[in-house]
C-alpha positions as CSV (number, residue, x, y, z in Angstrom):
1,M,0.1,15.1,17.7
2,V,1.7,12.6,15.2
3,V,1.9,13.7,11.1
4,V,1.6,10.5,8.7
5,A,2.6,11.5,5.5
6,F,0.7,10.1,2.4
7,E,0.8,10.2,-1.7
8,G,-1.3,12.4,-3.6
9,I,-3.9,15.3,-2.4
10,V,-6.0,15.6,0.2
11,G,-8.9,12.8,-0.6
12,A,-6.5,10.2,-1.7
13,H,-7.0,6.5,-0.6
14,S,-4.3,6.4,1.2
15,E,-5.0,9.3,3.4
16,E,-8.5,7.6,4.0
17,A,-6.2,4.5,4.7
18,A,-4.1,5.8,7.4
19,R,-7.9,7.8,9.1
20,H,-9.1,4.0,9.0
21,G,-6.1,2.3,10.7
22,F,-5.6,5.2,13.2
23,N,-9.5,4.9,13.9
24,T,-9.9,1.4,14.4
25,Q,-6.5,-0.4,15.3
26,M,-5.3,-1.2,18.8
27,A,-1.7,0.0,18.6
28,L,-3.0,3.1,16.9
29,K,-6.2,4.0,18.2
30,G,-6.2,7.4,20.1
31,K,-3.0,8.6,19.3
32,D,-3.6,12.1,18.2
33,F,-2.9,12.2,14.5
34,T,-3.0,14.8,11.2
35,T,-2.6,13.6,7.6
36,K,0.5,15.4,5.3
37,P,0.4,15.4,1.1
38,V,3.4,14.5,-0.8
39,P,4.1,14.1,-4.8
40,S,5.3,10.8,-4.5
41,F,5.6,7.7,-2.6
42,Q,9.5,8.4,-2.3
43,A,8.5,11.6,-0.2
44,V,7.1,10.2,1.5
45,F,9.9,8.2,2.9
46,R,12.1,11.1,2.7
47,A,9.3,12.8,4.8
48,V,10.0,10.2,7.6
49,Q,13.6,9.8,7.1
50,N,14.5,13.1,7.8
51,G,11.8,13.9,10.5
52,E,9.1,16.1,8.9
53,C,6.8,13.6,9.6
54,G,6.5,10.9,12.1
55,Y,5.0,8.3,10.4
56,G,4.4,7.1,6.6
57,L,1.7,5.3,4.7
58,V,2.4,3.7,1.3
59,P,0.2,1.1,0.2
60,I,2.4,-2.2,-0.4
61,E,0.4,-5.1,-2.3
62,N,-3.6,-4.7,-3.4
63,S,-5.7,-8.0,-4.0
64,S,-6.2,-7.6,-7.6
65,T,-3.1,-5.4,-8.9
66,G,-0.5,-6.7,-7.0
67,T,2.5,-6.3,-5.5
68,F,3.6,-2.2,-5.7
69,H,7.0,-2.8,-5.9
70,F,8.4,0.4,-6.3
71,N,7.6,0.7,-2.7
72,L,8.8,-2.5,-1.4
73,D,12.1,-1.8,-2.4
74,Q,12.0,1.8,-0.5
75,L,11.7,-0.3,2.3
76,H,14.6,-2.2,1.7
77,Q,16.9,1.4,0.8
78,F,15.8,3.4,3.0
79,S,16.7,3.3,6.9
80,L,13.1,3.2,8.6
81,H,10.8,0.6,10.1
82,V,7.4,-0.9,9.2
83,V,5.7,-0.4,12.1
84,G,2.1,-1.4,11.6
85,E,-0.3,-2.6,8.6
86,I,-3.6,-1.0,7.4
87,C,-5.8,-3.0,4.9
88,H,-8.4,-0.8,3.2
89,H,-11.3,-1.5,1.1
90,D,-11.0,-0.2,-2.6
91,N,-14.1,1.8,-3.0
92,H,-13.7,3.9,-6.7
93,T,-16.8,6.4,-8.0
94,L,-16.6,8.0,-11.6
95,L,-16.8,12.1,-10.9
96,A,-18.2,14.5,-13.0
97,L,-18.8,18.3,-13.0
98,P,-22.2,19.3,-11.9
99,G,-24.7,18.5,-14.2
100,V,-22.7,16.0,-16.1
101,K,-24.4,12.9,-17.7
102,L,-22.5,9.8,-18.5
103,E,-23.1,10.3,-21.9
104,D,-20.8,13.9,-22.1
105,V,-18.1,11.9,-21.3
106,K,-15.2,11.8,-23.5
107,E,-12.3,11.1,-21.6
108,V,-11.8,8.6,-18.1
109,I,-9.1,10.2,-15.8
110,S,-7.6,8.4,-13.2
111,H,-4.5,6.4,-11.7
112,P,-3.5,3.2,-13.6
113,Y,-4.2,1.1,-10.6
114,A,-7.6,2.0,-10.3
115,L,-8.1,2.2,-14.0
116,D,-6.9,-1.2,-13.7
117,Q,-9.2,-2.4,-11.0
118,C,-11.9,-1.0,-13.2
119,R,-11.4,-2.9,-16.2
120,K,-14.8,-4.4,-16.9
121,Y,-17.1,-1.3,-16.3
122,L,-14.3,0.9,-18.7
123,S,-14.9,-1.8,-21.2
124,S,-18.9,-1.3,-21.2
125,L,-18.4,2.4,-22.2
126,D,-17.9,3.2,-25.9
127,S,-14.3,3.1,-26.3
128,S,-15.0,4.9,-29.5
129,K,-16.3,8.0,-27.9
130,V,-14.6,7.7,-24.6
131,S,-10.7,7.6,-24.0
132,I,-8.9,6.8,-21.0
133,Q,-6.2,9.0,-19.6
134,Q,-3.2,8.6,-16.5
135,A,-2.7,10.4,-14.2
136,G,-0.6,10.6,-11.0
137,D,-3.4,10.0,-8.4
138,T,-7.0,9.6,-8.1
139,A,-7.7,12.3,-6.1
140,G,-5.4,14.3,-8.1
141,S,-7.9,13.4,-10.9
142,A,-10.9,14.5,-9.3
143,A,-9.3,17.8,-8.5
144,L,-7.9,18.4,-12.1
145,I,-11.2,18.1,-12.8
146,S,-12.6,20.7,-10.6
147,S,-9.9,23.1,-11.4
148,K,-9.7,22.9,-14.9
149,K,-13.9,23.0,-15.4
150,L,-13.4,20.1,-17.4
151,Q,-17.2,19.5,-19.1
152,H,-16.2,16.2,-21.1
153,S,-14.3,14.5,-18.3
154,A,-14.8,12.0,-15.3
155,A,-12.6,11.0,-12.5
156,I,-12.2,7.3,-11.2
157,A,-11.8,8.3,-7.3
158,S,-12.7,7.9,-3.4
159,E,-16.6,8.8,-2.7
160,S,-15.2,11.6,-0.6
161,C,-13.6,13.7,-3.6
162,A,-17.5,14.1,-4.7
163,K,-17.8,16.6,-1.6
164,L,-13.9,17.6,-1.4
165,Y,-14.2,18.9,-4.6
166,G,-17.7,20.0,-5.3
167,L,-18.2,16.9,-8.1
168,D,-21.4,14.6,-8.9
169,I,-21.2,11.0,-8.8
170,L,-22.1,9.0,-12.1
171,A,-21.5,5.7,-11.1
172,R,-20.7,3.7,-7.3
173,E,-18.7,0.5,-6.8
174,I,-17.8,0.0,-10.3
175,E,-14.5,-1.9,-9.8
176,D,-14.4,-5.5,-10.9
177,D,-13.7,-7.1,-7.4
178,K,-16.5,-6.0,-4.8
179,Q,-14.0,-7.5,-2.1
180,V,-11.2,-5.6,-3.5
181,I,-7.8,-4.7,-0.5
182,T,-5.2,-2.6,-0.6
183,R,-3.0,-3.5,2.0
184,Y,0.1,-0.4,3.2
185,V,2.7,0.0,5.6
186,L,3.0,2.6,8.0
187,V,7.0,3.1,8.3
188,S,8.8,5.2,11.2
189,R,12.6,6.1,11.8
190,E,11.9,4.0,15.1
191,P,11.4,-0.2,15.4
192,V,8.6,-1.3,17.8
193,T,8.4,-4.5,19.3
194,P,4.7,-5.2,19.9
195,Q,3.3,-7.6,22.5
196,R,2.0,-11.1,22.1
197,Y,-1.9,-10.2,22.3
198,L,-1.4,-7.9,19.1
199,D,-0.3,-11.3,17.1
200,P,2.4,-9.7,15.6
201,K,4.3,-10.0,11.8
202,T,7.4,-9.7,11.1
203,S,8.9,-8.8,7.3
204,I,12.4,-9.8,6.2
205,M,14.8,-8.5,3.4
206,V,16.9,-11.6,2.2
207,L,19.9,-11.0,-0.3
208,M,20.7,-14.6,-1.8
209,K,23.4,-15.9,-3.9
210,N,21.9,-17.3,-7.2
211,Q,22.9,-20.7,-6.7
212,I,21.4,-24.0,-6.6
213,G,18.9,-24.4,-3.2
214,A,19.2,-20.6,-2.2
215,F,15.4,-20.1,-1.9
216,Y,14.9,-23.7,-0.6
217,K,17.8,-23.1,2.5
218,A,16.3,-19.6,2.5
219,L,12.7,-21.1,3.8
220,S,14.1,-24.0,6.0
221,V,15.1,-22.1,8.7
222,F,11.3,-21.3,8.9
223,A,10.0,-24.3,8.4
224,L,12.2,-26.3,10.6
225,R,10.7,-24.0,13.5
226,E,7.6,-24.2,12.2
227,I,7.2,-20.9,11.4
228,N,4.4,-19.7,9.5
229,V,5.5,-18.0,6.3
230,V,2.9,-15.6,5.2
231,K,4.4,-14.1,1.8
232,I,7.6,-14.2,0.2
233,E,8.3,-12.4,-3.0
234,S,11.7,-12.2,-5.2
235,R,13.0,-9.3,-6.3
236,P,16.7,-8.7,-9.0
237,S,19.3,-6.9,-7.0
238,T,20.9,-4.2,-8.5
239,R,23.7,-4.8,-6.9
240,S,25.4,-7.2,-9.1
241,I,23.0,-6.7,-12.7
242,N,25.0,-7.0,-15.6
243,L,25.4,-9.2,-19.2
244,Q,28.3,-11.3,-17.8
245,R,27.4,-12.2,-14.7
246,P,24.4,-14.4,-12.7
247,W,21.6,-12.1,-11.2
248,E,21.8,-12.1,-7.5
249,Y,17.6,-11.4,-6.1
250,V,16.5,-9.6,-3.0
251,L,14.1,-11.9,-1.3
252,Y,10.6,-10.3,0.6
253,I,9.7,-12.8,3.4
254,D,6.7,-12.1,5.7
255,I,6.3,-14.2,8.7
256,D,4.1,-15.1,11.5
257,G,5.6,-14.3,14.8
258,S,8.0,-11.3,16.5
259,T,11.6,-11.0,17.0
260,S,11.5,-11.0,20.4
261,D,10.3,-14.4,19.8
262,F,13.1,-17.1,20.3
263,P,12.6,-19.5,17.0
264,V,12.2,-16.1,14.9
265,A,15.2,-14.7,16.4
266,N,17.2,-18.0,15.6
267,A,15.6,-17.9,12.0
268,I,17.1,-14.8,11.4
269,K,20.3,-16.0,12.6
270,N,20.5,-18.8,10.6
271,L,19.9,-17.1,7.8
272,E,23.0,-14.8,8.7
273,E,25.2,-17.7,8.4
274,F,24.9,-18.3,4.8
275,A,22.9,-15.0,2.9
276,L,24.5,-12.2,2.1
277,T,22.7,-9.7,3.4
278,V,19.5,-9.6,6.2
279,K,17.7,-7.0,7.1
280,V,14.5,-7.1,9.5
281,L,12.2,-4.5,8.1
282,G,9.7,-4.4,10.7
283,C,7.7,-6.3,13.3
284,Y,4.4,-5.2,13.6
285,P,0.9,-6.0,14.8
286,R,-1.4,-7.4,12.4
287,Y,-4.2,-6.0,10.8
288,K,-7.5,-6.7,12.6
289,P,-10.4,-6.0,10.3
290,V,-13.5,-4.3,12.3
291,P,-16.5,-5.7,12.7
292,Q,-19.1,-5.6,11.0
293,Q,-21.6,-3.4,13.1
294,L,-19.1,-1.1,13.4
295,L,-18.3,-0.2,9.8
296,G,-21.5,2.3,10.0
297,A,-20.4,4.0,12.2
298,I,-16.9,4.2,11.6
299,G,-16.9,4.1,8.2
300,I,-14.5,1.9,5.6
301,G,-15.3,3.6,2.5
302,M,-12.5,4.5,-0.2
């Protein structure tokens, strides 16, 4: 049985995303798997690196709040490979102890990202009576209220946490954007080379010198070969940062295609000719949305 590590506790959005991916994606469906909660995102990478878990699932970007920069940098720092991606709808609910009404709530607890995604709803509450408190994760907020019997607190978490921790639902779908999506990446010790029918993507890390035309040269190796760049993000490199020297930057680039494709392989070789460092983070199947008629049967809620 494959063990998939995720950050948080049972009922976390990451766990639900893992179950969604392993139940719906062609490259993962049919695998016998179980999930394992760990206390931090870094612990996810460590659990996979040391062989404790076969896979780790971490969020990498959200359509509302942007990139999870810590996890992006961990892809560079650990010797692991991206082998899959899973996209999941963030459906947030407000949970409290049985019998507690909305007017009884004096504080709302959740992960900072969840709070940020529910700003409009939170702003509709009376700020003179209700405080907002940050917590380590969404499911942990629900568990805290349940275990400590916090009569005047509510948590923003997934709907499944209501059943898991014996809480009532005060409000459903309180996120600002009803179409908000979190993209997760699946990491493993061993790389994969997906077949072309799985519509592969490749993620690359490039360390560039801080000089004129560096970004242009990096992107041109793909444009000249008609390779589509899906995403590009620039991050400062801690390798050389100080007040006396120009900063160096790491480019994280996602492209269409596989490293087994001749144009992609040549583009990477071209990059290696002038970049300080080039690292292929992984080649993996593209996430395929579930047909609408199957959503009710499979379940895509957070």
